[in-house]
Backbone as XML, in Angstrom:
<?xml version="1.0"?>
<chain id="A" units="angstrom">
  <residue number="1" name="UNK">
    <atom name="N" x="-19.877" y="-110.611" z="198.020"/>
    <atom name="CA" x="-20.481" y="-111.425" z="199.060"/>
    <atom name="C" x="-19.386" y="-112.381" z="199.580"/>
  </residue>
  <residue number="2" name="UNK">
    <atom name="N" x="-19.034" y="-112.251" z="200.785"/>
    <atom name="CA" x="-18.046" y="-113.147" z="201.360"/>
    <atom name="C" x="-18.701" y="-114.390" z="201.976"/>
  </residue>
  <residue number="3" name="UNK">
    <atom name="N" x="-17.914" y="-115.326" z="202.432"/>
    <atom name="CA" x="-18.470" y="-116.549" z="203.040"/>
    <atom name="C" x="-19.382" y="-116.221" z="204.215"/>
  </residue>
  <residue number="4" name="UNK">
    <atom name="N" x="-19.030" y="-115.157" z="204.977"/>
    <atom name="CA" x="-19.859" y="-114.773" z="206.138"/>
    <atom name="C" x="-21.182" y="-114.180" z="205.621"/>
  </residue>
  <residue number="5" name="UNK">
    <atom name="N" x="-21.083" y="-113.356" z="204.512"/>
    <atom name="CA" x="-22.252" y="-112.837" z="203.915"/>
    <atom name="C" x="-23.232" y="-113.909" z="203.384"/>
  </residue>
  <residue number="6" name="UNK">
    <atom name="N" x="-22.596" y="-114.926" z="202.810"/>
    <atom name="CA" x="-23.415" y="-116.025" z="202.299"/>
    <atom name="C" x="-24.171" y="-116.705" z="203.459"/>
  </residue>
  <residue number="7" name="UNK">
    <atom name="N" x="-23.509" y="-116.929" z="204.549"/>
    <atom name="CA" x="-24.175" y="-117.546" z="205.694"/>
    <atom name="C" x="-25.306" y="-116.650" z="206.246"/>
  </residue>
  <residue number="8" name="UNK">
    <atom name="N" x="-25.042" y="-115.365" z="206.306"/>
    <atom name="CA" x="-26.079" y="-114.410" z="206.708"/>
    <atom name="C" x="-27.298" y="-114.420" z="205.771"/>
  </residue>
  <residue number="9" name="UNK">
    <atom name="N" x="-26.995" y="-114.437" z="204.505"/>
    <atom name="CA" x="-28.062" y="-114.459" z="203.476"/>
    <atom name="C" x="-28.901" y="-115.725" z="203.637"/>
  </residue>
  <residue number="10" name="UNK">
    <atom name="N" x="-28.243" y="-116.862" z="203.858"/>
    <atom name="CA" x="-28.927" y="-118.125" z="203.959"/>
    <atom name="C" x="-29.834" y="-118.114" z="205.235"/>
  </residue>
  <residue number="11" name="UNK">
    <atom name="N" x="-29.383" y="-117.543" z="206.324"/>
    <atom name="CA" x="-30.203" y="-117.464" z="207.511"/>
    <atom name="C" x="-31.421" y="-116.555" z="207.391"/>
  </residue>
  <residue number="12" name="UNK">
    <atom name="N" x="-31.211" y="-115.496" z="206.549"/>
    <atom name="CA" x="-32.263" y="-114.504" z="206.413"/>
    <atom name="C" x="-33.257" y="-114.857" z="205.318"/>
  </residue>
  <residue number="13" name="UNK">
    <atom name="N" x="-32.866" y="-115.759" z="204.393"/>
    <atom name="CA" x="-33.686" y="-116.117" z="203.252"/>
    <atom name="C" x="-33.754" y="-117.626" z="203.124"/>
  </residue>
  <residue number="14" name="UNK">
    <atom name="N" x="-34.377" y="-118.247" z="204.078"/>
    <atom name="CA" x="-34.396" y="-119.668" z="204.157"/>
    <atom name="C" x="-35.070" y="-120.353" z="202.933"/>
  </residue>
  <residue number="15" name="UNK">
    <atom name="N" x="-36.093" y="-119.768" z="202.411"/>
    <atom name="CA" x="-36.742" y="-120.389" z="201.256"/>
    <atom name="C" x="-35.878" y="-120.428" z="200.047"/>
  </residue>
  <residue number="16" name="UNK">
    <atom name="N" x="-35.152" y="-119.298" z="199.792"/>
    <atom name="CA" x="-34.243" y="-119.205" z="198.671"/>
    <atom name="C" x="-33.108" y="-120.169" z="198.905"/>
  </residue>
  <residue number="17" name="UNK">
    <atom name="N" x="-32.590" y="-120.189" z="200.140"/>
    <atom name="CA" x="-31.485" y="-121.129" z="200.472"/>
    <atom name="C" x="-31.850" y="-122.577" z="200.251"/>
  </residue>
  <residue number="18" name="UNK">
    <atom name="N" x="-33.078" y="-122.914" z="200.674"/>
    <atom name="CA" x="-33.550" y="-124.309" z="200.512"/>
    <atom name="C" x="-33.648" y="-124.630" z="198.995"/>
  </residue>
  <residue number="19" name="UNK">
    <atom name="N" x="-34.095" y="-123.676" z="198.213"/>
    <atom name="CA" x="-34.196" y="-123.905" z="196.778"/>
    <atom name="C" x="-32.810" y="-124.124" z="196.153"/>
  </residue>
  <residue number="20" name="UNK">
    <atom name="N" x="-31.851" y="-123.315" z="196.543"/>
    <atom name="CA" x="-30.527" y="-123.429" z="196.018"/>
    <atom name="C" x="-29.900" y="-124.699" z="196.435"/>
  </residue>
  <residue number="21" name="UNK">
    <atom name="N" x="-30.176" y="-125.236" z="197.596"/>
    <atom name="CA" x="-29.599" y="-126.490" z="198.045"/>
    <atom name="C" x="-29.994" y="-127.651" z="197.125"/>
  </residue>
  <residue number="22" name="UNK">
    <atom name="N" x="-31.138" y="-127.492" z="196.496"/>
    <atom name="CA" x="-31.581" y="-128.593" z="195.558"/>
    <atom name="C" x="-30.651" y="-128.692" z="194.322"/>
  </residue>
  <residue number="23" name="UNK">
    <atom name="N" x="-29.884" y="-127.689" z="194.040"/>
    <atom name="CA" x="-28.965" y="-127.672" z="192.924"/>
    <atom name="C" x="-27.643" y="-128.335" z="193.159"/>
  </residue>
  <residue number="24" name="UNK">
    <atom name="N" x="-27.439" y="-128.752" z="194.409"/>
    <atom name="CA" x="-26.167" y="-129.448" z="194.740"/>
    <atom name="C" x="-26.101" y="-130.835" z="194.122"/>
  </residue>
  <residue number="25" name="UNK">
    <atom name="N" x="-25.013" y="-131.159" z="193.503"/>
    <atom name="CA" x="-24.855" y="-132.496" z="192.930"/>
    <atom name="C" x="-24.436" y="-133.438" z="194.010"/>
  </residue>
  <residue number="26" name="UNK">
    <atom name="N" x="-24.832" y="-134.672" z="193.940"/>
    <atom name="CA" x="-24.499" y="-135.690" z="194.989"/>
    <atom name="C" x="-22.999" y="-135.908" z="195.026"/>
  </residue>
  <residue number="27" name="UNK">
    <atom name="N" x="-22.246" y="-135.613" z="193.948"/>
    <atom name="CA" x="-20.839" y="-135.862" z="193.854"/>
    <atom name="C" x="-19.996" y="-134.693" z="194.475"/>
  </residue>
  <residue number="28" name="UNK">
    <atom name="N" x="-20.663" y="-133.564" z="194.777"/>
    <atom name="CA" x="-19.932" y="-132.411" z="195.223"/>
    <atom name="C" x="-19.587" y="-132.486" z="196.699"/>
  </residue>
  <residue number="29" name="UNK">
    <atom name="N" x="-18.306" y="-132.271" z="196.980"/>
    <atom name="CA" x="-17.873" y="-132.231" z="198.380"/>
    <atom name="C" x="-18.404" y="-130.957" z="198.989"/>
  </residue>
  <residue number="30" name="UNK">
    <atom name="N" x="-18.348" y="-130.861" z="200.313"/>
    <atom name="CA" x="-18.714" y="-129.577" z="200.978"/>
    <atom name="C" x="-17.928" y="-128.411" z="200.436"/>
  </residue>
  <residue number="31" name="UNK">
    <atom name="N" x="-16.656" y="-128.566" z="200.301"/>
    <atom name="CA" x="-15.815" y="-127.472" z="199.850"/>
    <atom name="C" x="-16.198" y="-127.075" z="198.462"/>
  </residue>
  <residue number="32" name="UNK">
    <atom name="N" x="-16.433" y="-127.978" z="197.581"/>
    <atom name="CA" x="-16.841" y="-127.765" z="196.179"/>
    <atom name="C" x="-18.221" y="-127.072" z="196.196"/>
  </residue>
  <residue number="33" name="UNK">
    <atom name="N" x="-19.188" y="-127.609" z="196.894"/>
    <atom name="CA" x="-20.519" y="-127.064" z="196.905"/>
    <atom name="C" x="-20.563" y="-125.634" z="197.493"/>
  </residue>
  <residue number="34" name="UNK">
    <atom name="N" x="-19.877" y="-125.465" z="198.640"/>
    <atom name="CA" x="-19.925" y="-124.126" z="199.275"/>
    <atom name="C" x="-19.457" y="-123.028" z="198.372"/>
  </residue>
  <residue number="35" name="UNK">
    <atom name="N" x="-18.407" y="-123.303" z="197.592"/>
    <atom name="CA" x="-17.932" y="-122.235" z="196.666"/>
    <atom name="C" x="-18.874" y="-122.042" z="195.531"/>
  </residue>
  <residue number="36" name="UNK">
    <atom name="N" x="-19.382" y="-123.163" z="194.991"/>
    <atom name="CA" x="-20.314" y="-123.071" z="193.856"/>
    <atom name="C" x="-21.629" y="-122.396" z="194.284"/>
  </residue>
  <residue number="37" name="UNK">
    <atom name="N" x="-22.071" y="-122.698" z="195.523"/>
    <atom name="CA" x="-23.271" y="-122.016" z="196.051"/>
    <atom name="C" x="-23.017" y="-120.497" z="196.182"/>
  </residue>
  <residue number="38" name="UNK">
    <atom name="N" x="-21.826" y="-120.166" z="196.611"/>
    <atom name="CA" x="-21.511" y="-118.724" z="196.707"/>
    <atom name="C" x="-21.520" y="-118.080" z="195.276"/>
  </residue>
  <residue number="39" name="UNK">
    <atom name="N" x="-21.012" y="-118.794" z="194.284"/>
    <atom name="CA" x="-21.059" y="-118.323" z="192.939"/>
    <atom name="C" x="-22.492" y="-118.042" z="192.468"/>
  </residue>
  <residue number="40" name="UNK">
    <atom name="N" x="-23.378" y="-118.962" z="192.791"/>
    <atom name="CA" x="-24.797" y="-118.894" z="192.406"/>
    <atom name="C" x="-25.438" y="-117.656" z="193.142"/>
  </residue>
  <residue number="41" name="UNK">
    <atom name="N" x="-25.207" y="-117.588" z="194.457"/>
    <atom name="CA" x="-25.848" y="-116.511" z="195.206"/>
    <atom name="C" x="-25.296" y="-115.168" z="194.786"/>
  </residue>
  <residue number="42" name="UNK">
    <atom name="N" x="-24.039" y="-115.041" z="194.480"/>
    <atom name="CA" x="-23.457" y="-113.740" z="194.055"/>
    <atom name="C" x="-24.079" y="-113.242" z="192.727"/>
  </residue>
  <residue number="43" name="UNK">
    <atom name="N" x="-24.450" y="-114.208" z="191.894"/>
    <atom name="CA" x="-24.909" y="-113.852" z="190.534"/>
    <atom name="C" x="-26.364" y="-114.023" z="190.210"/>
  </residue>
  <residue number="44" name="UNK">
    <atom name="N" x="-27.140" y="-114.488" z="191.169"/>
    <atom name="CA" x="-28.529" y="-114.824" z="190.894"/>
    <atom name="C" x="-29.398" y="-113.588" z="190.589"/>
  </residue>
  <residue number="45" name="UNK">
    <atom name="N" x="-29.029" y="-112.435" z="191.115"/>
    <atom name="CA" x="-29.799" y="-111.201" z="190.842"/>
    <atom name="C" x="-29.635" y="-110.773" z="189.368"/>
  </residue>
  <residue number="46" name="UNK">
    <atom name="N" x="-28.566" y="-111.233" z="188.721"/>
    <atom name="CA" x="-28.291" y="-110.818" z="187.350"/>
    <atom name="C" x="-28.990" y="-111.705" z="186.321"/>
  </residue>
  <residue number="47" name="UNK">
    <atom name="N" x="-29.695" y="-112.783" z="186.802"/>
    <atom name="CA" x="-30.357" y="-113.676" z="185.919"/>
    <atom name="C" x="-31.841" y="-113.791" z="186.313"/>
  </residue>
  <residue number="48" name="UNK">
    <atom name="N" x="-32.701" y="-113.718" z="185.352"/>
    <atom name="CA" x="-34.147" y="-113.879" z="185.564"/>
    <atom name="C" x="-34.400" y="-115.416" z="185.808"/>
  </residue>
  <residue number="49" name="UNK">
    <atom name="N" x="-35.512" y="-115.705" z="186.381"/>
    <atom name="CA" x="-35.863" y="-117.108" z="186.699"/>
    <atom name="C" x="-35.734" y="-118.003" z="185.448"/>
  </residue>
  <residue number="50" name="UNK">
    <atom name="N" x="-36.148" y="-117.508" z="184.295"/>
    <atom name="CA" x="-36.060" y="-118.332" z="183.111"/>
    <atom name="C" x="-34.591" y="-118.580" z="182.638"/>
  </residue>
  <residue number="51" name="UNK">
    <atom name="N" x="-33.685" y="-117.827" z="183.194"/>
    <atom name="CA" x="-32.273" y="-117.973" z="182.853"/>
    <atom name="C" x="-31.527" y="-118.794" z="183.972"/>
  </residue>
  <residue number="52" name="UNK">
    <atom name="N" x="-32.261" y="-119.414" z="184.837"/>
    <atom name="CA" x="-31.615" y="-120.134" z="185.945"/>
    <atom name="C" x="-30.718" y="-121.257" z="185.446"/>
  </residue>
  <residue number="53" name="UNK">
    <atom name="N" x="-31.140" y="-121.928" z="184.410"/>
    <atom name="CA" x="-30.298" y="-123.003" z="183.902"/>
    <atom name="C" x="-28.979" y="-122.462" z="183.390"/>
  </residue>
  <residue number="54" name="UNK">
    <atom name="N" x="-28.991" y="-121.299" z="182.808"/>
    <atom name="CA" x="-27.766" y="-120.700" z="182.316"/>
    <atom name="C" x="-26.835" y="-120.405" z="183.523"/>
  </residue>
  <residue number="55" name="UNK">
    <atom name="N" x="-27.358" y="-119.811" z="184.599"/>
    <atom name="CA" x="-26.558" y="-119.555" z="185.747"/>
    <atom name="C" x="-25.961" y="-120.820" z="186.371"/>
  </residue>
  <residue number="56" name="UNK">
    <atom name="N" x="-26.792" y="-121.869" z="186.500"/>
    <atom name="CA" x="-26.294" y="-123.089" z="187.017"/>
    <atom name="C" x="-25.222" y="-123.718" z="186.116"/>
  </residue>
  <residue number="57" name="UNK">
    <atom name="N" x="-25.356" y="-123.604" z="184.863"/>
    <atom name="CA" x="-24.393" y="-124.108" z="183.887"/>
    <atom name="C" x="-23.058" y="-123.319" z="184.083"/>
  </residue>
  <residue number="58" name="UNK">
    <atom name="N" x="-23.164" y="-122.055" z="184.202"/>
    <atom name="CA" x="-21.965" y="-121.204" z="184.372"/>
    <atom name="C" x="-21.312" y="-121.574" z="185.676"/>
  </residue>
  <residue number="59" name="UNK">
    <atom name="N" x="-22.066" y="-121.807" z="186.730"/>
    <atom name="CA" x="-21.480" y="-122.186" z="188.016"/>
    <atom name="C" x="-20.736" y="-123.515" z="187.904"/>
  </residue>
  <residue number="60" name="UNK">
    <atom name="N" x="-21.255" y="-124.439" z="187.135"/>
    <atom name="CA" x="-20.612" y="-125.715" z="186.894"/>
    <atom name="C" x="-19.308" y="-125.582" z="186.120"/>
  </residue>
  <residue number="61" name="UNK">
    <atom name="N" x="-19.336" y="-124.641" z="185.075"/>
    <atom name="CA" x="-18.139" y="-124.446" z="184.326"/>
    <atom name="C" x="-17.041" y="-123.846" z="185.193"/>
  </residue>
  <residue number="62" name="UNK">
    <atom name="N" x="-17.405" y="-122.911" z="186.064"/>
    <atom name="CA" x="-16.406" y="-122.338" z="186.997"/>
    <atom name="C" x="-15.902" y="-123.372" z="187.952"/>
  </residue>
  <residue number="63" name="UNK">
    <atom name="N" x="-16.782" y="-124.150" z="188.554"/>
    <atom name="CA" x="-16.359" y="-125.156" z="189.523"/>
    <atom name="C" x="-15.521" y="-126.255" z="188.837"/>
  </residue>
  <residue number="64" name="UNK">
    <atom name="N" x="-15.885" y="-126.675" z="187.651"/>
    <atom name="CA" x="-15.137" y="-127.711" z="186.961"/>
    <atom name="C" x="-13.701" y="-127.195" z="186.601"/>
  </residue>
  <residue number="65" name="UNK">
    <atom name="N" x="-13.631" y="-125.937" z="186.242"/>
    <atom name="CA" x="-12.335" y="-125.324" z="185.904"/>
    <atom name="C" x="-11.449" y="-125.278" z="187.170"/>
  </residue>
  <residue number="66" name="UNK">
    <atom name="N" x="-12.037" y="-124.808" z="188.267"/>
    <atom name="CA" x="-11.265" y="-124.596" z="189.501"/>
    <atom name="C" x="-10.893" y="-125.987" z="190.128"/>
  </residue>
  <residue number="67" name="UNK">
    <atom name="N" x="-11.862" y="-126.854" z="190.284"/>
    <atom name="CA" x="-11.585" y="-128.100" z="191.027"/>
    <atom name="C" x="-11.084" y="-129.293" z="190.154"/>
  </residue>
  <residue number="68" name="UNK">
    <atom name="N" x="-11.448" y="-129.276" z="188.874"/>
    <atom name="CA" x="-11.061" y="-130.451" z="188.061"/>
    <atom name="C" x="-10.056" y="-130.087" z="186.953"/>
  </residue>
  <residue number="69" name="UNK">
    <atom name="N" x="-9.813" y="-128.798" z="186.753"/>
    <atom name="CA" x="-8.902" y="-128.375" z="185.760"/>
    <atom name="C" x="-9.459" y="-128.422" z="184.314"/>
  </residue>
  <residue number="70" name="UNK">
    <atom name="N" x="-10.739" y="-128.489" z="184.181"/>
    <atom name="CA" x="-11.364" y="-128.495" z="182.856"/>
    <atom name="C" x="-11.057" y="-127.186" z="182.137"/>
  </residue>
  <residue number="71" name="UNK">
    <atom name="N" x="-10.925" y="-127.307" z="180.818"/>
    <atom name="CA" x="-10.622" y="-126.176" z="179.988"/>
    <atom name="C" x="-11.834" y="-125.870" z="179.082"/>
  </residue>
  <residue number="72" name="UNK">
    <atom name="N" x="-12.038" y="-124.570" z="178.893"/>
    <atom name="CA" x="-13.129" y="-124.052" z="178.091"/>
    <atom name="C" x="-12.563" y="-122.917" z="177.203"/>
  </residue>
  <residue number="73" name="UNK">
    <atom name="N" x="-13.436" y="-122.381" z="176.397"/>
    <atom name="CA" x="-12.981" y="-121.288" z="175.495"/>
    <atom name="C" x="-12.554" y="-120.090" z="176.396"/>
  </residue>
  <residue number="74" name="UNK">
    <atom name="N" x="-11.634" y="-119.338" z="175.856"/>
    <atom name="CA" x="-11.143" y="-118.124" z="176.551"/>
    <atom name="C" x="-12.268" y="-117.200" z="176.924"/>
  </residue>
  <residue number="75" name="UNK">
    <atom name="N" x="-13.188" y="-116.967" z="176.031"/>
    <atom name="CA" x="-14.328" y="-116.093" z="176.283"/>
    <atom name="C" x="-15.133" y="-116.577" z="177.478"/>
  </residue>
  <residue number="76" name="UNK">
    <atom name="N" x="-15.482" y="-117.837" z="177.496"/>
    <atom name="CA" x="-16.284" y="-118.399" z="178.549"/>
    <atom name="C" x="-15.556" y="-118.384" z="179.879"/>
  </residue>
  <residue number="77" name="UNK">
    <atom name="N" x="-14.265" y="-118.685" z="179.890"/>
    <atom name="CA" x="-13.502" y="-118.653" z="181.155"/>
    <atom name="C" x="-13.387" y="-117.218" z="181.701"/>
  </residue>
  <residue number="78" name="UNK">
    <atom name="N" x="-13.181" y="-116.271" z="180.856"/>
    <atom name="CA" x="-13.151" y="-114.880" z="181.275"/>
    <atom name="C" x="-14.477" y="-114.442" z="181.929"/>
  </residue>
  <residue number="79" name="UNK">
    <atom name="N" x="-15.566" y="-114.909" z="181.307"/>
    <atom name="CA" x="-16.903" y="-114.555" z="181.853"/>
    <atom name="C" x="-17.093" y="-115.133" z="183.246"/>
  </residue>
  <residue number="80" name="UNK">
    <atom name="N" x="-16.808" y="-116.440" z="183.430"/>
    <atom name="CA" x="-17.067" y="-117.070" z="184.730"/>
    <atom name="C" x="-16.045" y="-116.555" z="185.769"/>
  </residue>
  <residue number="81" name="UNK">
    <atom name="N" x="-14.815" y="-116.289" z="185.393"/>
    <atom name="CA" x="-13.835" y="-115.714" z="186.303"/>
    <atom name="C" x="-14.266" y="-114.370" z="186.782"/>
  </residue>
  <residue number="82" name="UNK">
    <atom name="N" x="-14.815" y="-113.585" z="185.908"/>
    <atom name="CA" x="-15.332" y="-112.245" z="186.300"/>
    <atom name="C" x="-16.521" y="-112.403" z="187.293"/>
  </residue>
  <residue number="83" name="UNK">
    <atom name="N" x="-17.374" y="-113.406" z="186.969"/>
    <atom name="CA" x="-18.535" y="-113.607" z="187.865"/>
    <atom name="C" x="-18.129" y="-114.153" z="189.219"/>
  </residue>
  <residue number="84" name="UNK">
    <atom name="N" x="-16.956" y="-114.831" z="189.264"/>
    <atom name="CA" x="-16.472" y="-115.430" z="190.537"/>
    <atom name="C" x="-15.474" y="-114.518" z="191.295"/>
  </residue>
  <residue number="85" name="UNK">
    <atom name="N" x="-15.262" y="-113.345" z="190.747"/>
    <atom name="CA" x="-14.273" y="-112.453" z="191.373"/>
    <atom name="C" x="-14.579" y="-112.274" z="192.849"/>
  </residue>
  <residue number="86" name="UNK">
    <atom name="N" x="-13.568" y="-112.529" z="193.696"/>
    <atom name="CA" x="-13.735" y="-112.359" z="195.148"/>
    <atom name="C" x="-14.057" y="-113.652" z="195.879"/>
  </residue>
  <residue number="87" name="UNK">
    <atom name="N" x="-14.380" y="-114.681" z="195.160"/>
    <atom name="CA" x="-14.661" y="-115.964" z="195.818"/>
    <atom name="C" x="-13.307" y="-116.623" z="196.150"/>
  </residue>
  <residue number="88" name="UNK">
    <atom name="N" x="-13.117" y="-116.929" z="197.436"/>
    <atom name="CA" x="-11.847" y="-117.481" z="197.868"/>
    <atom name="C" x="-11.993" y="-119.013" z="197.956"/>
  </residue>
  <residue number="89" name="UNK">
    <atom name="N" x="-11.130" y="-119.729" z="197.259"/>
    <atom name="CA" x="-11.097" y="-121.183" z="197.295"/>
    <atom name="C" x="-9.806" y="-121.572" z="197.934"/>
  </residue>
  <residue number="90" name="UNK">
    <atom name="N" x="-9.902" y="-122.118" z="199.154"/>
    <atom name="CA" x="-8.726" y="-122.508" z="199.894"/>
    <atom name="C" x="-8.242" y="-123.855" z="199.362"/>
  </residue>
  <residue number="91" name="UNK">
    <atom name="N" x="-6.909" y="-124.018" z="199.224"/>
    <atom name="CA" x="-6.298" y="-125.268" z="198.816"/>
    <atom name="C" x="-6.817" y="-125.742" z="197.468"/>
  </residue>
  <residue number="92" name="UNK">
    <atom name="N" x="-7.005" y="-124.827" z="196.533"/>
    <atom name="CA" x="-7.499" y="-125.233" z="195.213"/>
    <atom name="C" x="-6.343" y="-125.999" z="194.554"/>
  </residue>
  <residue number="93" name="UNK">
    <atom name="N" x="-6.684" y="-127.069" z="193.851"/>
    <atom name="CA" x="-5.651" y="-127.796" z="193.097"/>
    <atom name="C" x="-4.998" y="-126.943" z="192.043"/>
  </residue>
  <residue number="94" name="UNK">
    <atom name="N" x="-3.804" y="-127.287" z="191.713"/>
    <atom name="CA" x="-3.013" y="-126.567" z="190.667"/>
    <atom name="C" x="-2.840" y="-127.596" z="189.528"/>
  </residue>
  <residue number="95" name="UNK">
    <atom name="N" x="-3.258" y="-127.197" z="188.287"/>
    <atom name="CA" x="-3.228" y="-128.077" z="187.195"/>
    <atom name="C" x="-2.194" y="-127.515" z="186.184"/>
  </residue>
  <residue number="96" name="UNK">
    <atom name="N" x="-1.451" y="-128.422" z="185.585"/>
    <atom name="CA" x="-0.528" y="-128.028" z="184.543"/>
    <atom name="C" x="-0.742" y="-128.923" z="183.303"/>
  </residue>
  <residue number="97" name="UNK">
    <atom name="N" x="-0.497" y="-128.294" z="182.138"/>
    <atom name="CA" x="-0.715" y="-129.067" z="180.910"/>
    <atom name="C" x="0.480" y="-129.963" z="180.665"/>
  </residue>
  <residue number="98" name="UNK">
    <atom name="N" x="0.244" y="-130.873" z="179.769"/>
    <atom name="CA" x="1.379" y="-131.805" z="179.393"/>
    <atom name="C" x="2.513" y="-130.973" z="178.843"/>
  </residue>
  <residue number="99" name="UNK">
    <atom name="N" x="2.238" y="-129.985" z="178.021"/>
    <atom name="CA" x="3.273" y="-129.126" z="177.476"/>
    <atom name="C" x="4.083" y="-128.448" z="178.583"/>
  </residue>
  <residue number="100" name="UNK">
    <atom name="N" x="3.388" y="-127.943" z="179.599"/>
    <atom name="CA" x="4.113" y="-127.274" z="180.717"/>
    <atom name="C" x="5.038" y="-128.255" z="181.444"/>
  </residue>
  <residue number="101" name="UNK">
    <atom name="N" x="4.532" y="-129.445" z="181.643"/>
    <atom name="CA" x="5.356" y="-130.478" z="182.283"/>
    <atom name="C" x="6.600" y="-130.875" z="181.472"/>
  </residue>
  <residue number="102" name="UNK">
    <atom name="N" x="6.367" y="-131.045" z="180.185"/>
    <atom name="CA" x="7.486" y="-131.400" z="179.291"/>
    <atom name="C" x="8.496" y="-130.280" z="179.290"/>
  </residue>
  <residue number="103" name="UNK">
    <atom name="N" x="8.018" y="-129.017" z="179.123"/>
    <atom name="CA" x="8.941" y="-127.904" z="179.090"/>
    <atom name="C" x="9.757" y="-127.842" z="180.373"/>
  </residue>
  <residue number="104" name="UNK">
    <atom name="N" x="9.116" y="-128.102" z="181.485"/>
    <atom name="CA" x="9.830" y="-128.072" z="182.780"/>
    <atom name="C" x="10.884" y="-129.195" z="182.853"/>
  </residue>
  <residue number="105" name="UNK">
    <atom name="N" x="10.561" y="-130.358" z="182.295"/>
    <atom name="CA" x="11.493" y="-131.482" z="182.284"/>
    <atom name="C" x="12.703" y="-131.192" z="181.354"/>
  </residue>
  <residue number="106" name="UNK">
    <atom name="N" x="12.495" y="-130.536" z="180.253"/>
    <atom name="CA" x="13.523" y="-130.234" z="179.319"/>
    <atom name="C" x="14.483" y="-129.122" z="179.877"/>
  </residue>
  <residue number="107" name="UNK">
    <atom name="N" x="13.954" y="-128.355" z="180.767"/>
    <atom name="CA" x="14.750" y="-127.269" z="181.345"/>
    <atom name="C" x="15.772" y="-127.767" z="182.341"/>
  </residue>
  <residue number="108" name="UNK">
    <atom name="N" x="15.668" y="-129.027" z="182.765"/>
    <atom name="CA" x="16.567" y="-129.564" z="183.806"/>
    <atom name="C" x="17.860" y="-129.944" z="183.208"/>
  </residue>
</chain>
């Protein structure tokens, strides 16, 4: 589902779109929310209604990793990256660990 597909889905499924909008956090920028919403829409068919909290949690893990550089277990990151495959995040921040920075400094 591309960004255009997301917009088409929202126009055609207003009730679902309105429900999903209630999951937006007040702290989320438009850029942050639009990609997280796409993550939710792409994966919601794979989760039953009783599993909605799990999908929302996974969407936050993915967004926190992409936008804030949060780290999680390898298994969890692999799962959310697979779920987010094809989602384009323009101008995503690049994060480096302290060890990477030190290694780069020592190489000079």
